[in-house]
C-alpha positions as CSV (number, residue, x, y, z in Angstrom):
1,M,-30.5,-8.0,15.2
2,Y,-27.7,-8.8,13.9
3,F,-28.2,-7.4,10.4
4,L,-29.0,-4.2,11.6
5,L,-26.1,-4.4,13.3
6,F,-23.8,-5.7,10.8
7,C,-25.3,-2.7,8.3
8,K,-24.0,-0.2,11.0
9,I,-20.8,-1.6,11.1
10,L,-20.5,-1.5,7.5
11,N,-21.9,1.6,7.0
12,S,-20.3,4.1,9.9
13,T,-17.9,5.9,9.0
14,N,-16.9,6.2,13.2
15,L,-14.3,3.4,13.8
16,Q,-15.4,4.0,17.5
17,C,-18.9,3.4,16.3
18,K,-18.2,0.0,14.4
19,R,-16.3,-1.2,17.1
20,N,-19.1,-0.9,19.5
21,Y,-22.0,-2.1,17.2
22,F,-19.7,-5.5,16.4
23,Y,-19.0,-5.8,20.4
24,L,-23.3,-5.9,20.7
25,A,-23.9,-7.8,17.8
26,A,-20.9,-10.5,18.6
27,G,-22.3,-10.0,22.3
28,I,-19.3,-9.7,23.8
29,L,-17.6,-6.5,25.5
30,K,-13.8,-6.0,26.5
31,T,-12.1,-3.3,27.9
32,R,-9.4,-3.3,25.6
33,K,-9.7,-5.5,22.8
34,L,-11.7,-7.7,20.7
35,Q,-12.1,-11.6,21.4
36,L,-14.6,-13.3,19.1
37,T,-16.0,-16.6,21.0
38,E,-19.6,-16.4,19.1
39,E,-19.6,-17.4,15.0
40,M,-21.6,-15.3,13.6
41,E,-23.3,-15.4,10.1
42,F,-24.7,-13.6,7.1
43,T,-27.6,-14.8,4.3
44,A,-27.0,-13.3,1.3
45,K,-30.1,-11.1,1.5
46,Q,-28.3,-8.9,4.0
47,I,-24.7,-8.9,2.0
48,A,-26.3,-7.9,-0.9
49,E,-28.9,-5.3,1.1
50,I,-25.5,-4.3,2.5
51,L,-23.8,-3.7,-1.1
52,N,-26.2,-2.7,-2.9
53,G,-26.5,-5.8,-5.1
54,S,-28.8,-8.2,-6.6
55,I,-28.9,-12.3,-6.0
56,E,-28.8,-15.1,-8.1
57,G,-29.3,-18.1,-6.3
58,D,-30.7,-18.6,-2.9
59,E,-30.9,-15.5,-0.6
60,N,-30.9,-17.4,2.5
61,A,-27.2,-18.5,1.4
62,R,-25.1,-18.8,4.9
63,V,-21.4,-17.7,5.4
64,N,-18.8,-16.7,8.5
65,R,-15.9,-16.3,7.0
66,V,-14.1,-14.9,3.2
67,S,-11.6,-17.0,1.3
68,K,-10.6,-16.7,-2.4
69,I,-12.3,-18.6,-5.2
70,E,-10.3,-21.0,-5.7
71,E,-10.1,-22.3,-2.3
72,G,-13.6,-21.5,-1.4
73,E,-15.3,-23.8,1.2
74,P,-19.0,-24.3,2.3
75,G,-19.6,-21.2,4.6
76,S,-17.4,-19.0,3.0
77,L,-17.8,-15.4,0.8
78,S,-15.6,-15.0,-2.3
79,F,-15.6,-12.6,-5.3
80,L,-14.7,-13.0,-8.6
81,A,-12.9,-9.6,-10.4
82,N,-10.4,-10.8,-12.4
83,R,-10.8,-13.0,-15.4
84,K,-8.1,-15.2,-15.2
85,Y,-10.2,-16.9,-12.8
86,T,-13.2,-16.8,-14.1
87,P,-13.0,-20.7,-14.6
88,Y,-12.6,-21.3,-10.9
89,I,-16.7,-20.1,-10.1
90,Y,-17.9,-22.8,-11.9
91,K,-16.1,-25.6,-9.4
92,T,-15.8,-23.1,-6.1
93,N,-17.3,-24.4,-3.0
94,A,-18.1,-21.1,-1.7
95,S,-21.0,-20.3,-0.4
96,I,-22.1,-17.1,-2.0
97,V,-19.7,-15.2,-5.0
98,I,-19.4,-11.3,-5.4
99,V,-19.3,-10.8,-9.3
100,G,-19.7,-8.1,-11.1
101,N,-22.7,-6.9,-13.3
102,D,-21.2,-7.8,-16.5
103,F,-20.1,-11.1,-15.4
104,V,-21.7,-13.8,-17.7
105,P,-21.8,-17.4,-16.7
106,E,-21.4,-20.1,-19.5
107,K,-22.5,-22.9,-17.6
108,E,-24.3,-23.9,-14.3
109,I,-22.7,-22.4,-10.9
110,N,-23.4,-23.8,-7.9
111,S,-22.7,-20.9,-5.7
112,T,-25.3,-17.8,-4.7
113,L,-24.1,-14.9,-6.7
114,I,-24.3,-11.3,-5.5
115,R,-23.8,-8.8,-8.5
116,V,-22.8,-5.8,-8.0
117,E,-21.3,-2.3,-10.4
118,D,-17.5,-3.3,-9.3
119,A,-16.5,-7.0,-7.3
120,Y,-13.2,-6.2,-6.2
121,T,-14.5,-2.7,-4.6
122,A,-17.3,-4.5,-2.9
123,F,-15.7,-7.2,-1.2
124,A,-12.4,-4.9,-0.4
125,R,-15.0,-3.1,1.7
126,I,-15.8,-6.1,3.6
127,L,-12.6,-6.7,4.1
128,E,-11.6,-3.1,5.0
129,T,-14.1,-3.5,7.8
130,Y,-13.6,-6.5,9.1
131,N,-9.6,-5.7,9.3
132,Q,-10.4,-1.9,11.3
133,I,-12.1,-4.0,13.9
134,R,-9.5,-6.8,14.0
135,Q,-6.8,-4.8,14.5
136,D,-8.6,-1.9,17.2
137,K,-6.5,-3.0,19.6
138,K,-6.1,-0.2,22.2
139,G,-4.6,0.2,25.7
140,I,-0.5,0.9,26.4
141,S,1.8,-2.0,27.7
142,D,3.8,-2.0,30.7
143,K,6.6,-3.3,28.6
144,A,6.9,0.2,26.5
145,S,9.3,3.1,27.4
146,I,7.4,6.5,26.7
147,A,9.6,9.4,27.8
148,A,7.9,11.9,30.2
149,S,7.5,15.0,27.9
150,A,5.8,12.8,25.5
151,S,2.0,13.5,24.5
152,I,0.0,10.9,24.2
153,G,-3.5,11.3,22.7
154,K,-6.6,9.4,23.0
155,D,-7.7,5.8,22.0
156,V,-3.9,5.1,21.6
157,Y,-2.3,1.7,21.4
158,I,1.2,1.4,22.4
159,G,2.7,-2.6,22.1
160,D,5.2,-4.3,23.9
161,F,8.8,-2.9,23.7
162,V,7.7,0.5,22.2
163,S,10.1,3.2,22.8
164,I,8.8,7.1,22.4
165,G,11.3,9.7,22.9
166,E,11.2,13.3,24.5
167,N,8.9,16.0,23.2
168,V,7.0,13.4,20.7
169,R,3.7,14.4,19.8
170,I,1.4,10.7,19.6
171,D,-2.3,12.0,18.4
172,D,-5.6,10.1,19.1
173,D,-6.5,6.6,17.8
174,V,-2.6,5.9,16.8
175,K,-1.3,2.3,16.9
176,I,2.0,2.0,18.0
177,Y,3.0,-2.4,17.8
178,A,5.8,-3.8,19.2
179,N,9.5,-3.2,19.2
180,S,8.8,0.2,17.1
181,F,10.7,3.3,18.2
182,V,9.6,6.7,17.9
183,G,12.4,9.2,17.8
184,D,12.7,13.0,20.0
185,N,10.8,15.7,18.9
186,S,8.7,13.6,16.1
187,E,4.8,13.7,15.5
188,I,2.4,11.1,14.3
189,G,-1.2,12.1,13.1
190,K,-4.3,10.7,14.3
191,G,-5.4,7.2,13.6
192,S,-1.8,6.7,12.1
193,K,-0.6,2.9,12.0
194,L,3.0,1.7,12.8
195,M,3.2,-1.7,12.1
196,M,5.8,-3.9,14.2
197,G,9.5,-2.9,14.3
198,V,9.0,-0.1,12.5
199,K,11.8,3.0,13.5
200,I,11.4,6.9,13.1
201,Y,14.6,8.9,13.8
202,D,13.8,12.1,15.7
203,G,12.3,15.1,14.2
204,M,10.0,13.8,11.8
205,Q,6.7,14.1,10.9
206,I,4.0,11.6,10.1
207,G,0.5,12.7,9.1
208,K,-3.0,11.3,10.0
209,N,-4.3,8.0,8.6
210,C,-1.0,7.1,7.2
211,T,0.5,2.9,7.7
212,L,3.8,2.0,8.2
213,H,4.5,-1.5,7.7
214,A,7.3,-3.7,9.7
215,G,10.9,-2.8,9.4
216,V,9.9,0.6,7.6
217,V,12.6,3.2,8.3
218,I,12.2,6.9,8.6
219,G,14.9,9.7,8.9
220,C,18.4,7.8,8.5
221,D,21.3,10.1,7.2
222,G,21.0,11.0,2.7
223,F,24.0,9.1,1.2
224,G,25.8,12.8,1.6
225,F,29.6,12.6,1.2
226,A,32.2,14.6,0.2
227,A,35.5,13.8,-2.1
228,Q,38.7,15.0,-0.1
229,A,42.1,15.2,-2.0
230,D,43.5,11.2,-0.5
231,N,40.2,9.8,-1.9
232,N,38.4,9.6,1.3
233,Y,35.5,10.6,1.9
234,K,34.4,13.0,4.4
235,K,30.0,12.6,5.8
236,V,28.2,15.7,5.0
237,P,26.3,15.8,8.2
238,Q,22.3,15.4,7.6
239,I,20.2,17.7,9.3
240,G,16.6,18.1,7.6
241,N,13.9,16.0,8.4
242,V,11.3,13.7,6.9
243,I,7.4,14.8,6.2
244,I,4.9,12.4,5.2
245,E,1.5,14.0,4.8
246,D,-1.8,12.3,5.3
247,N,-3.4,9.1,4.0
248,V,0.1,7.8,3.1
249,E,1.1,4.0,3.1
250,I,4.9,2.4,3.0
251,G,5.5,-0.9,3.2
252,A,8.0,-3.0,4.7
253,N,11.7,-2.2,5.1
254,T,11.3,0.5,2.8
255,T,13.6,3.3,3.5
256,I,13.3,7.2,3.3
257,D,15.9,9.6,4.5
258,R,16.1,12.8,6.2
259,A,16.9,15.4,4.5
260,T,20.2,17.6,4.2
261,L,18.8,20.5,4.7
262,G,14.9,21.3,4.6
263,S,12.9,18.2,4.7
264,T,12.6,15.2,2.2
265,M,8.6,15.5,1.2
266,I,6.4,12.5,0.9
267,R,2.6,14.4,-0.3
268,K,-0.9,13.3,1.1
269,G,-2.1,9.7,-0.7
270,V,1.4,8.2,-1.4
271,K,1.6,4.6,-2.0
272,L,4.8,2.6,-1.6
273,D,5.7,-1.0,-1.4
274,N,8.1,-2.9,-0.2
275,L,11.8,-2.3,-0.2
276,I,12.0,0.8,-1.6
277,Q,15.0,3.3,-1.1
278,I,14.0,7.5,-1.2
279,A,16.5,10.0,-0.8
280,H,17.6,13.0,0.5
281,N,15.1,15.7,-0.2
282,V,13.4,13.9,-2.6
283,D,9.6,15.2,-3.1
284,I,6.8,12.6,-3.9
285,G,3.8,14.4,-5.3
286,E,0.3,13.5,-4.4
287,N,-1.2,9.9,-4.9
288,T,1.7,8.4,-7.0
289,V,2.3,5.2,-6.3
290,I,5.6,3.2,-6.5
291,A,6.0,-0.5,-6.6
292,A,8.6,-3.0,-5.3
293,M,12.7,-2.3,-5.1
294,V,12.6,1.2,-6.9
295,G,15.4,3.2,-6.0
296,I,15.1,7.6,-6.2
297,A,18.4,9.8,-5.6
298,G,18.4,12.9,-4.2
299,S,16.8,15.4,-4.7
300,T,14.6,14.3,-7.6
301,K,11.1,15.5,-8.3
302,I,8.3,13.4,-8.7
303,G,4.8,15.2,-9.9
304,K,1.0,13.9,-9.1
305,N,-0.6,10.7,-9.8
306,C,2.7,8.9,-11.0
307,M,3.2,5.3,-11.6
308,I,6.6,3.8,-10.9
309,G,6.8,0.1,-12.0
310,A,9.2,-2.1,-9.8
311,Q,13.0,-1.9,-9.7
312,A,12.9,1.1,-11.6
313,G,16.1,3.1,-10.6
314,I,15.9,7.1,-11.0
315,V,18.9,9.0,-11.1
316,G,19.2,12.4,-8.7
317,H,18.1,15.9,-9.2
318,I,15.9,15.5,-11.9
319,I,12.0,16.4,-12.0
320,I,9.1,13.5,-13.3
321,A,5.7,15.2,-14.6
322,N,2.7,14.7,-13.2
323,D,0.5,11.6,-14.3
324,V,4.5,10.2,-15.6
325,K,4.0,6.0,-15.8
326,I,7.4,4.4,-15.7
327,A,7.7,0.6,-16.4
328,A,9.2,-1.8,-14.2
329,Q,13.2,-2.1,-14.6
330,A,13.0,0.7,-16.9
331,G,16.3,3.8,-15.6
332,I,15.5,7.0,-15.8
333,P,18.4,9.3,-15.9
334,N,17.2,12.4,-17.0
335,S,14.0,14.8,-16.6
336,I,10.5,13.8,-18.0
337,R,8.6,16.7,-18.3
338,K,5.7,15.8,-20.5
339,E,2.9,14.9,-18.4
340,G,1.1,11.7,-18.9
341,E,4.1,10.2,-20.8
342,I,5.0,6.2,-20.7
343,V,8.3,5.4,-20.5
344,I,9.9,2.2,-21.0
345,G,13.6,0.4,-20.9
346,S,17.0,1.5,-20.0
347,P,18.0,4.5,-20.2
348,A,14.1,4.8,-20.6
349,F,12.5,6.5,-23.3
350,D,8.9,7.1,-24.7
351,I,6.9,3.4,-25.2
352,A,5.8,3.7,-28.6
353,K,9.3,4.4,-30.1
354,F,9.9,1.5,-27.9
355,K,7.6,-0.4,-29.5
356,R,8.8,-0.3,-32.6
357,S,12.4,-0.4,-31.9
358,F,11.7,-4.0,-30.0
359,V,10.7,-5.2,-33.5
360,H,13.8,-4.7,-35.3
361,F,15.8,-6.0,-32.1
362,R,13.9,-9.2,-32.1
363,N,15.2,-9.4,-35.8
364,L,18.4,-8.7,-35.4
365,P,19.8,-12.5,-35.9
366,G,17.9,-12.0,-39.0
367,I,19.5,-8.6,-40.5
368,V,23.0,-9.6,-39.4
369,E,22.5,-13.0,-41.4
370,R,21.6,-10.8,-44.5
371,L,24.1,-8.8,-44.1
372,K,27.1,-11.3,-43.8
373,E,25.2,-12.6,-47.3
374,I,25.4,-9.5,-48.7
375,E,29.2,-9.0,-47.5
376,N,29.9,-12.2,-49.5
377,K,28.1,-11.4,-52.1
378,L,30.6,-8.5,-52.4
379,K,34.3,-10.0,-52.3
380,D,32.9,-12.5,-54.6
């Protein structure tokens, strides 16, 4: 019975169904939140059938929790996807380990193995389902402040000390955690999550199934100041907004400025890491991923499917083509118009040229010594 319910939990595409099946399996039905008070165990055979994997070892091995492979304990489920962690599989105490079909053991393994096409994806599937259930809160705290003109959808969660302004629209299945703020005339699409302490200024638009992590600020003023004759600066009013399309994830303490006019655009599928600064009127293309501490100046347009490494700096009013890869700590002073180009360095240039140049740079001390010798010989 538990096995059938667990299959339904993982295979169901409807979160409400997942939650109901899980309640039944655990034997607990709560009105607003899930509280596990019974330990649930699953066998290697059950997990292998769910993941369409094959078993090597004891098909009756049981697990009731997950762990990192280096910290595996009896009763835990782990995985091996990164070759650097291969030594741990020979000494882990995890009862079951998910591995790829291409894994070839070099010596005896005590754990039961479940072989799948992609170990990381299979393990992520289990974690995703667990996380959805764990975070599946519903209900509105009596400590929240919600304007009478706000529209609140079905099955939402609004935590303690959340403030929701006038004419805000909150769609179904939205979760807004404690101490968050949603300004007047903003919209939050179905299934989106605002974690603790998120601040949404007035007039912002958040799409469906977005996740904004703790401390994110959407819609603060762009850095717009006009120099004056007396060396002071006059603030330029920022009256645009930010539009975040569907399936976007934004890391903790990232800030996205409102446009001076029009909209700062974060297109669907974009993934932003922690501590990123995106200035006014920037446009980031679909499915682009950006690592931590990147700064993007105003009015820059970044294409689709780009990858930008940590601490890169990008000047304003330039264009980055589709599929471009920018290495960590790169400085981008000019447009990159060639699709698929990979750049590195500050100022950044093509990675192939960079590698050739770096060979000479490493040899620079020896070259200098040789030049000195030549100069001394010429003097003599």
